[in-house]
N, C-alpha and C positions, 0 to 999 in steps of 0.2 A: 575467419572473423565472427564476434558474438554478434549473434541476431536475438538476445533476450534482453530484456528492459534491464538497464542500469541504474542501480540506487545509488548516491552517496550522499553521508550522513557527516555533517561536521560535529563530533561529537565536544562538547566542551565538559576537559573531565576534571580541573581545578577550579578552585574559588566559584562556589557555584551558587547561586541563590538560595541558601536554607527556607527561606518565609516560603516564598514559591515554592518551592518542591513539595513544602509541608500540604499546603492547600491545594495539588496539581490539581485534584481531580476536582474540586470545585468551579476552578479556574478556568479550566478546558470546557466546561459548560456551552457556553454561546458557541463557539466553534463547533461544538458535537449539534448543536443545533442548527445553525447554518448548513454545516453538513448534509445532514439530516434531509434539509430542505431540497437537495436535490433528489432524492427517494418518493416515487407513486407512491403513496399508501391511501389504505383503503381504511378507515377509522371506524367501519361498520364491521370488522374482524375485529377478533383480537387475536393479532399477531405480535410476533416480537420484533420483526422486522425494522422497525421505525429507523435505527442506526444502518440499517444495509445502504450502500453508494447506489447510487443511480448510473451506472457505469450505461452506457448507448448497444447493446450487445444485438438486440436482433437485427436493427436497421443495417447493420455492418455485416454479419453473419447473410441475410439476405441481399445484401451487394455484391460480397464474394460471391456467392453460388450463383447468381442469375448475371450479374454483370462483369464478374468479376475487378471488381475497384470496388477500396477503400476510400470511400469521398472523404476530400482533407477536411470538412467542419467537423464529422464526426469523430475523427482522427486526432483533432485539435482534441475538441471537448472531452475525450476520455483522456488524453496527457495530460491536459490541465486538472481536472476531476480527483486523475491518481499523484498527481503531484501535492494537489492540499491535501488527499487523505492521507499521504506521508508524511508532511510539513505538522497536522494535528497528531498522527502516530507519535512523530518524533518529540512531539513536545508533552505529549500524556506519559510516554515511557519515558520522562527526564534526559531524553539523548540531548536537552536543548533547554536553557533557560528564556529564548527568543519566544515571545508569543506570535502562532503560527497566524502567516501572514495570508491574507486572500490573493496575493497578486505572488512571483516565483520571488525566490529569495537566494542568498548565497550559502545558507547554511544545509539545505535540503535541496537534492537535485536527483531527477529522475529522466533520465533520458531514452525515448524510445530509439530502437533500430529502425534503420531505415525501410519504410514499409512498400512494398512493391507487389500489389494486390495480383498481378498478372505472375506474377513468381511462387504466388502460396497455391498452395492446393486447393482447388476451389471447394470439393468436397468435404473436406476436416473439418470445416466449421462445423458442420450435423455431428459428429462425435468427438472431438477436442474435450468436449467437457468429461465426457466417459473415459476417454483413455488417460486423463488427469484424475481421477481418482484416486489412484497410490500417491500423487502428491499430496493431496488433502487429508489423508492419512497421516504421511510425513511432516506436512506444516502443522497437524492438530500438537502431533509430540512436540514440533519447533515452540509450537505460541507458548504450551506448558513449562519447557524449560525458558523462554523470554518472562514469561509471567514473573517465574522464582528468582530469576535475574533482577527483573526491576526490585521486587520488595526487597533482595538484598541492597541494589544501589539506592533506592528511598532512602531506608533507612542509615545507610552510608553518607549521601548528600546532606540528611538530614543533622548530621551529628557531627559530622566533620568537613564536610561541605566538596566532599570528591566525590566522582563518580566512577569508580573501578575499571580500569581498561578493559580486562577480562567479561565484563558484562555489558560493557559500549561493544562488543566484537560478536558474541551472540544477540543482543537484542538489535541491532541494525542487520546482521545478516537474516535474523528471522525475517523485517521487512524486507531487505529484498528480496529472500526466497518467495514469499508470497505475490510481491510483486511482479517477478517473473511468472508466477503460475496465473497469476491472472492475465497478465499479457499472452501467454501461451492459449487458456483456455477458456478466457472469455473476451478480451478486449480482440483478439485476432491479429494480435501483430507479427506472429513468427509461426511457422512452422517446426524449428527447431524442441525438439522435447526440453523442458527447464531439470538439469543438473537435481539429485536427493540433496545434496551439500550446501550447507550454508555459505 
């Protein structure tokens, strides 16, 4: 049984909205601001982390290490926030024309594996972020690949109204890959090391 986060995105390939695709980078700004509001920021420092996501990692790690429990409210928050981030990513990367909703929808689905903290290794949260370093390097390569696919898809949608299926597979695969990495290294929902493939 797969113990990784599962990501499903229903990509619209034909009859796309060319105008919203053309202005997508502007249209997504309100959702990016909303999403960034979940991140604690210190405006006195000049950091570029304003669009980082505020997953609750430290309380989860401490609860697993000392109590061997994953608090249900933290699990629900992290799952909802990752789902929201994935909906915004799907919209920004032109996978869908439907504006990202604040609540769950049928187009984007992020499913966490069943989490049993007693079955998780209680000491791995101390090193999972470090063990995932090779995953980060591969993930950066995938992000570059997905960026080129998205640029190509943007031109295709703007000029033809169609999103190439090959581009969709690569971009959805990249989002799913990073969701699996987050689930392992930071959200701590599994001890199963993510695969390197899309």
